[in-house]
MMTF fields as JSON, N, C-alpha, C and O atoms, coordinates in Angstrom:
{
  "mmtfVersion": "1.0.0",
  "mmtfProducer": "UNKNOWN",
  "numBonds": 391,
  "numAtoms": 392,
  "numGroups": 98,
  "numChains": 1,
  "numModels": 1,
  "chainsPerModel": [1],
  "groupsPerChain": [98],
  "chainIdList": ["A"],
  "bondAtomList": [4, 2, 8, 6, 12, 10, 16, 14, 20, 18, 24, 22, 28, 26, 32, 30, 36, 34, 40, 38, 44, 42, 48, 46, 52, 50, 56, 54, 60, 58, 64, 62, 68, 66, 72, 70, 76, 74, 80, 78, 84, 82, 88, 86, 92, 90, 96, 94, 100, 98, 104, 102, 108, 106, 112, 110, 116, 114, 120, 118, 124, 122, 128, 126, 132, 130, 136, 134, 140, 138, 144, 142, 148, 146, 152, 150, 156, 154, 160, 158, 164, 162, 168, 166, 172, 170, 176, 174, 180, 178, 184, 182, 188, 186, 192, 190, 196, 194, 200, 198, 204, 202, 208, 206, 212, 210, 216, 214, 220, 218, 224, 222, 228, 226, 232, 230, 236, 234, 240, 238, 244, 242, 248, 246, 252, 250, 256, 254, 260, 258, 264, 262, 268, 266, 272, 270, 276, 274, 280, 278, 284, 282, 288, 286, 292, 290, 296, 294, 300, 298, 304, 302, 308, 306, 312, 310, 316, 314, 320, 318, 324, 322, 328, 326, 332, 330, 336, 334, 340, 338, 344, 342, 348, 346, 352, 350, 356, 354, 360, 358, 364, 362, 368, 366, 372, 370, 376, 374, 380, 378, 384, 382, 388, 386],
  "bondOrderList": [1, 1, 1, 1, 1, 1, 1, 1, 1, 1, 1, 1, 1, 1, 1, 1, 1, 1, 1, 1, 1, 1, 1, 1, 1, 1, 1, 1, 1, 1, 1, 1, 1, 1, 1, 1, 1, 1, 1, 1, 1, 1, 1, 1, 1, 1, 1, 1, 1, 1, 1, 1, 1, 1, 1, 1, 1, 1, 1, 1, 1, 1, 1, 1, 1, 1, 1, 1, 1, 1, 1, 1, 1, 1, 1, 1, 1, 1, 1, 1, 1, 1, 1, 1, 1, 1, 1, 1, 1, 1, 1, 1, 1, 1, 1, 1, 1],
  "groupList": [{"groupName": "UNK", "atomNameList": ["N", "CA", "C", "O"], "elementList": ["N", "C", "C", "O"], "formalChargeList": [0, 0, 0, 0], "bondAtomList": [1, 0, 2, 1, 3, 2], "bondOrderList": [1, 1, 2], "singleLetterCode": "X", "chemCompType": "L-PEPTIDE LINKING"}],
  "groupTypeList": [0, 0, 0, 0, 0, 0, 0, 0, 0, 0, 0, 0, 0, 0, 0, 0, 0, 0, 0, 0, 0, 0, 0, 0, 0, 0, 0, 0, 0, 0, 0, 0, 0, 0, 0, 0, 0, 0, 0, 0, 0, 0, 0, 0, 0, 0, 0, 0, 0, 0, 0, 0, 0, 0, 0, 0, 0, 0, 0, 0, 0, 0, 0, 0, 0, 0, 0, 0, 0, 0, 0, 0, 0, 0, 0, 0, 0, 0, 0, 0, 0, 0, 0, 0, 0, 0, 0, 0, 0, 0, 0, 0, 0, 0, 0, 0, 0, 0],
  "groupIdList": [1, 2, 3, 4, 5, 6, 7, 8, 9, 10, 11, 12, 13, 14, 15, 16, 17, 18, 19, 20, 21, 22, 23, 24, 25, 26, 27, 28, 29, 30, 31, 32, 33, 34, 35, 36, 37, 38, 39, 40, 41, 42, 43, 44, 45, 46, 47, 48, 49, 50, 51, 52, 53, 54, 55, 56, 57, 58, 59, 60, 61, 62, 63, 64, 65, 66, 67, 68, 69, 70, 71, 72, 73, 74, 75, 76, 77, 78, 79, 80, 81, 82, 83, 84, 85, 86, 87, 88, 89, 90, 91, 92, 93, 94, 95, 96, 97, 98],
  "secStructList": [7, 2, 2, 2, 2, 2, 2, 2, 2, 2, 2, 2, 2, 2, 2, 2, 2, 2, 2, 2, 2, 2, 2, 7, 4, 4, 4, 4, 4, 4, 2, 2, 2, 2, 2, 2, 2, 2, 2, 2, 2, 2, 2, 2, 2, 2, 2, 2, 2, 2, 2, 2, 2, 2, 2, 2, 2, 2, 2, 2, 2, 2, 2, 2, 2, 1, 6, 6, 2, 2, 2, 2, 2, 2, 2, 2, 2, 2, 2, 2, 2, 2, 6, 7, 7, 7, 1, 7, 2, 2, 2, 2, 2, 6, 1, 7, 7, 7],
  "xCoordList": [1.94, 3.344, 3.97, 5.061, 3.429, 4.1, 4.2, 5.21, 3.008, 3.088, 4.13, 4.71, 4.371, 5.434, 6.762, 7.623, 6.989, 8.23, 8.538, 9.63, 7.666, 8.001, 8.246, 9.143, 7.494, 7.762, 9.297, 10.106, 9.565, 10.866, 12.056, 13.097, 11.766, 12.743, 12.911, 14.026, 11.854, 11.882, 12.784, 13.739, 12.444, 13.291, 14.749, 15.596, 15.064, 16.55, 17.054, 18.179, 16.386, 16.784, 17.081, 18.065, 16.192, 16.406, 17.615, 18.428, 17.681, 18.798, 20.179, 21.14, 20.181, 21.484, 21.647, 22.762, 20.527, 20.63, 21.249, 22.187, 20.662, 21.003, 22.482, 23.305, 22.801, 24.213, 25.189, 26.315, 24.751, 25.599, 25.784, 26.898, 24.584, 24.656, 25.559, 26.159, 25.639, 26.488, 27.99, 28.868, 28.271, 29.572, 30.164, 31.376, 29.262, 29.546, 29.385, 29.268, 29.392, 29.062, 30.124, 29.88, 31.447, 32.333, 31.986, 32.58, 30.986, 30.56, 29.379, 28.837, 29.057, 27.93, 28.267, 27.406, 29.513, 29.836, 29.59, 29.291, 29.728, 29.426, 28.071, 27.798, 27.247, 25.977, 25.194, 24.569, 25.182, 24.507, 25.149, 24.407, 26.382, 27.176, 26.917, 26.662, 27.032, 26.859, 25.452, 25.273, 24.462, 23.057, 22.671, 21.876, 23.279, 23.021, 23.61, 22.966, 24.757, 25.486, 25.197, 25.356, 24.751, 24.547, 23.223, 23.075, 22.292, 20.967, 20.269, 19.732, 20.361, 19.727, 20.431, 19.827, 21.744, 22.505, 22.224, 22.044, 22.177, 21.79, 20.405, 20.214, 19.517, 18.096, 18.08, 17.463, 18.566, 18.668, 19.295, 18.759, 20.444, 21.086, 20.246, 20.267, 19.424, 18.584, 17.517, 17.215, 16.848, 15.72, 16.229, 15.573, 17.205, 17.835, 18.292, 18.193, 18.715, 19.174, 17.899, 17.84, 16.847, 15.59, 14.858, 14.357, 14.867, 14.349, 15.122, 14.517, 16.484, 17.119, 16.94, 17.025, 16.703, 16.539, 15.046, 14.81, 14.137, 12.746, 12.786, 12.347, 13.329, 13.565, 14.028, 13.411, 15.091, 15.768, 14.858, 14.803, 14.154, 13.15, 12.128, 11.984, 11.415, 10.497, 11.038, 10.418, 12.167, 12.739, 12.956, 12.666, 13.436, 13.603, 12.285, 12.15, 11.242, 9.812, 9.371, 8.944, 9.423, 8.986, 9.599, 8.927, 11.057, 11.793, 11.588, 11.64, 11.352, 11.199, 9.955, 9.717, 8.992, 7.624, 6.663, 5.622, 6.881, 5.842, 6.471, 6.289, 7.199, 7.932, 6.951, 7.129, 5.95, 5.113, 3.756, 2.795, 3.581, 2.259, 1.601, 0.379, 2.47, 1.808, 1.309, 0.305, 1.956, 1.582, 0.175, -0.698, 0.132, -0.902, -2.084, -3.203, -1.957, -3.031, -3.528, -4.703, -2.609, -2.999, -3.869, -4.82, -3.627, -4.262, -5.882, -6.861, -5.86, -7.108, -7.96, -9.143, -7.403, -8.04, -8.606, -9.65, -7.784, -8.304, -9.466, -10.423, -9.358, -10.543, -11.803, -12.904, -11.682, -12.88, -13.413, -14.618, -12.653, -13.198, -13.666, -14.447, -13.166, -13.688, -15.053, -15.757, -15.388, -16.524, -16.43, -17.449, -15.267, -15.074, -14.345, -13.39, -14.862, -14.221, -15.078, -16.272, -14.702, -15.393, -15.468, -15.755, -15.167, -15.452, -16.906, -17.769, -17.11, -18.498, -19.058, -18.305, -20.335, -21.05, -20.697, -20.638, -20.492, -20.236, -18.87, -18.75, -17.843, -16.492, -16.5, -15.778, -17.321, -17.382, -18.037, -17.621, -18.945, -19.806, -19.037, -19.453, -17.947, -17.079, -16.242, -15.674, -16.224, -15.249, -16.185, -16.967, -16.134, -17.06, -16.551, -15.413, -17.351, -17.02, -16.493, -16.963, -15.366, -14.66, -14.867, -14.371],
  "yCoordList": [-24.513, -24.673, -25.287, -24.834, -26.34, -26.868, -26.063, -26.047, -25.246, -24.318, -23.173, -22.749, -22.673, -21.701, -22.359, -21.763, -23.556, -24.297, -24.411, -24.042, -24.877, -25.095, -23.762, -23.639, -22.743, -21.447, -20.975, -20.608, -21.034, -20.579, -21.505, -21.017, -22.852, -23.754, -23.305, -23.266, -23.028, -22.721, -21.469, -21.432, -20.498, -19.191, -19.477, -18.972, -20.272, -20.589, -21.431, -21.179, -22.354, -23.227, -22.377, -22.582, -21.433, -20.636, -19.672, -19.453, -19.136, -18.175, -18.919, -18.385, -20.253, -21.06, -21.463, -21.604, -21.628, -21.987, -20.679, -20.787, -19.435, -18.246, -17.937, -17.52, -18.133, -17.857, -18.913, -18.573, -20.085, -21.099, -20.642, -20.546, -20.339, -19.997, -18.766, -18.67, -17.863, -16.608, -17.012, -16.346, -18.117, -18.45, -19.432, -19.499, -20.15, -21.069, -20.683, -21.526, -19.356, -18.935, -19.346, -19.275, -19.83, -20.325, -21.611, -21.938, -22.41, -23.598, -23.59, -24.621, -22.33, -22.185, -22.844, -23.391, -22.737, -23.34, -24.921, -25.513, -25.513, -27.071, -27.383, -28.508, -26.356, -26.737, -27.834, -28.576, -28.005, -29.087, -30.481, -31.402, -30.62, -31.704, -32.204, -33.355, -31.185, -31.397, -32.027, -33.11, -31.217, -31.655, -33.062, -33.815, -33.318, -34.598, -35.742, -36.784, -35.618, -36.486, -36.686, -37.795, -35.612, -35.683, -35.184, -34.828, -35.118, -34.486, -35.284, -34.693, -36.746, -37.457, -37.233, -37.117, -37.187, -36.948, -35.479, -35.276, -34.589, -33.094, -33.083, -32.558, -33.701, -33.59, -34.472, -33.909, -35.562, -36.393, -35.402, -35.313, -34.72, -33.99, -32.883, -32.553, -32.233, -30.986, -31.47, -30.795, -32.599, -33.105, -33.376, -32.882, -34.025, -34.326, -32.982, -32.941, -32.054, -30.788, -30.127, -29.744, -29.989, -29.432, -30.19, -29.56, -31.455, -32.075, -31.91, -31.982, -31.681, -31.368, -29.858, -29.549, -28.958, -27.665, -27.523, -26.842, -28.243, -28.452, -28.833, -28.11, -29.99, -30.512, -29.559, -29.38, -28.936, -27.852, -26.755, -26.258, -26.395, -25.285, -25.695, -25.043, -26.812, -27.36, -27.451, -27.013, -28.01, -28.036, -26.641, -26.452, -25.773, -24.374, -23.876, -23.439, -23.925, -23.443, -24.042, -23.295, -25.346, -25.998, -25.537, -25.301, -25.376, -25.036, -23.626, -23.354, -22.705, -21.353, -20.79, -19.906, -21.296, -20.699, -21.596, -21.052, -22.747, -23.5, -23.803, -24.878, -22.822, -23.006, -23.193, -24.118, -22.279, -22.268, -23.033, -22.726, -23.953, -24.385, -25.33, -25.415, -25.991, -26.835, -25.976, -26.333, -24.831, -24.021, -23.246, -22.931, -23.044, -22.309, -23.201, -22.694, -24.478, -25.403, -25.869, -26.21, -25.888, -26.038, -25.027, -25.366, -23.714, -22.636, -22.6, -22.186, -23.148, -23.145, -24.27, -24.047, -25.38, -26.44, -26.211, -26.721, -25.306, -24.85, -23.938, -23.966, -23.097, -22.09, -22.948, -22.565, -24.031, -24.822, -25.512, -25.441, -26.122, -26.819, -25.981, -26.452, -24.833, -23.98, -23.224, -22.716, -23.178, -22.625, -21.08, -20.449, -20.518, -19.07, -18.798, -18.023, -19.523, -19.401, -18.587, -18.584, -17.888, -17.057, -17.818, -17.242, -19.25, -20.0, -20.276, -20.134, -20.671, -20.889, -22.155, -23.102, -22.225, -23.345, -24.846, -25.916, -24.67, -25.795, -26.429, -27.633, -25.504, -26.094, -26.574, -27.503, -25.924, -26.321, -27.622, -28.484, -27.823, -29.134, -30.329, -31.451, -30.156, -31.252, -31.823, -32.914, -31.049, -31.454, -31.887, -31.06, -33.156, -33.594, -32.946, -32.479, -32.919, -32.347, -33.557, -34.69, -33.173, -34.299, -34.185, -35.017],
  "zCoordList": [7.697, 7.962, 6.869, 6.521, 6.197, 5.01, 3.899, 3.196, 3.647, 2.511, 2.664, 1.665, 3.886, 4.112, 3.896, 3.248, 4.397, 4.328, 2.824, 2.392, 2.092, 0.585, -0.03, -0.864, 0.335, -0.275, 0.119, -0.733, 1.463, 1.729, 1.066, 0.626, 1.059, 0.567, -1.103, -1.623, -1.74, -3.187, -3.314, -4.09, -2.547, -2.61, -2.389, -3.127, -1.395, -1.079, -2.213, -2.645, -2.719, -3.882, -5.133, -5.844, -5.353, -6.603, -6.395, -7.294, -5.215, -4.92, -5.121, -5.676, -4.594, -4.809, -6.356, -6.858, -7.029, -8.56, -9.282, -10.071, -8.958, -9.751, -9.265, -10.08, -7.995, -7.568, -8.256, -8.621, -8.401, -9.177, -10.575, -11.09, -11.227, -12.581, -12.871, -13.941, -11.931, -12.141, -11.986, -12.535, -11.228, -11.044, -12.197, -12.4, -12.9, -13.776, -15.321, -16.21, -15.518, -16.931, -17.952, -19.156, -17.425, -18.457, -19.131, -20.159, -18.566, -18.956, -20.042, -20.441, -20.46, -21.408, -22.842, -23.531, -23.178, -24.538, -24.553, -25.591, -23.402, -23.324, -22.685, -22.265, -22.629, -22.06, -22.605, -21.847, -23.999, -24.587, -24.18, -23.837, -24.214, -23.849, -22.313, -21.961, -21.592, -20.082, -19.866, -19.308, -20.378, -20.173, -20.731, -20.167, -21.824, -22.432, -21.726, -21.61, -21.26, -20.47, -19.075, -18.566, -18.364, -16.876, -16.475, -15.306, -17.261, -16.975, -15.711, -14.775, -15.83, -14.697, -13.334, -12.267, -13.486, -12.152, -11.726, -10.525, -12.468, -12.187, -11.446, -10.35, -12.162, -11.711, -10.308, -9.404, -10.022, -8.928, -7.709, -6.604, -8.071, -7.166, -6.686, -5.5, -7.655, -7.343, -6.532, -5.548, -6.792, -6.031, -4.577, -3.66, -4.32, -3.066, -2.308, -1.081, -2.917, -2.409, -1.874, -0.706, -2.761, -2.435, -1.161, -0.229, -1.242, -0.057, 1.195, 2.265, 1.168, 2.447, 2.861, 4.05, 1.93, 2.184, 2.845, 3.843, 2.156, 2.804, 4.261, 5.155, 4.439, 5.781, 6.759, 7.809, 6.461, 7.247, 7.59, 8.715, 6.602, 6.692, 7.76, 8.795, 7.468, 8.475, 9.883, 10.852, 9.954, 11.241, 11.936, 13.117, 11.19, 11.713, 12.167, 13.31, 11.265, 11.603, 12.848, 13.728, 13.042, 14.192, 15.409, 16.413, 15.352, 16.516, 16.98, 18.18, 16.043, 16.404, 16.501, 17.323, 15.603, 15.37, 16.302, 16.67, 16.666, 17.507, 18.9, 19.47, 19.397, 20.528, 21.826, 22.618, 21.967, 23.136, 22.822, 23.528, 21.885, 21.487, 22.628, 22.758, 23.396, 24.428, 25.543, 26.16, 25.862, 26.89, 26.455, 27.264, 25.281, 24.84, 24.606, 24.684, 24.326, 24.194, 25.62, 25.755, 26.734, 28.032, 28.558, 29.261, 28.271, 28.66, 28.059, 28.679, 26.697, 25.946, 26.705, 26.962, 27.032, 27.753, 28.988, 29.393, 29.677, 31.125, 30.982, 31.756, 29.936, 29.712, 29.368, 29.764, 28.684, 28.143, 29.407, 29.644, 30.166, 31.31, 32.613, 33.44, 32.694, 33.74, 33.343, 34.216, 31.976, 31.678, 31.376, 31.094, 31.437, 31.208, 29.963, 29.913, 28.845, 27.618, 26.768, 27.068, 25.754, 24.869, 23.494, 22.445, 23.593, 22.342, 22.116, 22.982, 20.92, 20.538, 21.079, 21.307, 21.297, 21.993, 21.244, 21.849, 19.882, 19.054, 19.503, 19.729, 19.612, 20.102, 21.616, 21.978, 22.457, 23.848, 23.88, 24.654, 23.169, 23.139, 22.723, 23.014, 22.062, 21.651, 22.846, 22.798, 23.831, 24.902, 26.054, 26.523, 26.528, 27.659, 28.942, 28.995, 29.927, 31.184, 31.936, 31.826, 32.794, 33.445, 34.91, 35.67]
}
């Protein structure tokens, strides 16, 4: 899940970056001056923006893709304890009988 979130956040971050570059083409003559004076601020802002996009992506994935996880795990637990599971003996042996 984390790898997917990082991938999606990277795509969104790059799309925002390319969109911003297409809008700010008039600043190209002053690129050296801007980078020299504000590189640390720009890097900090970009890191915080990426962290926020990553957090939002993880929240969305958890909200929509892990919706029925508890119900699915309960069903699996019931299968293990009734003995009607198609799981391997190694997995069933890890759960004690109640």
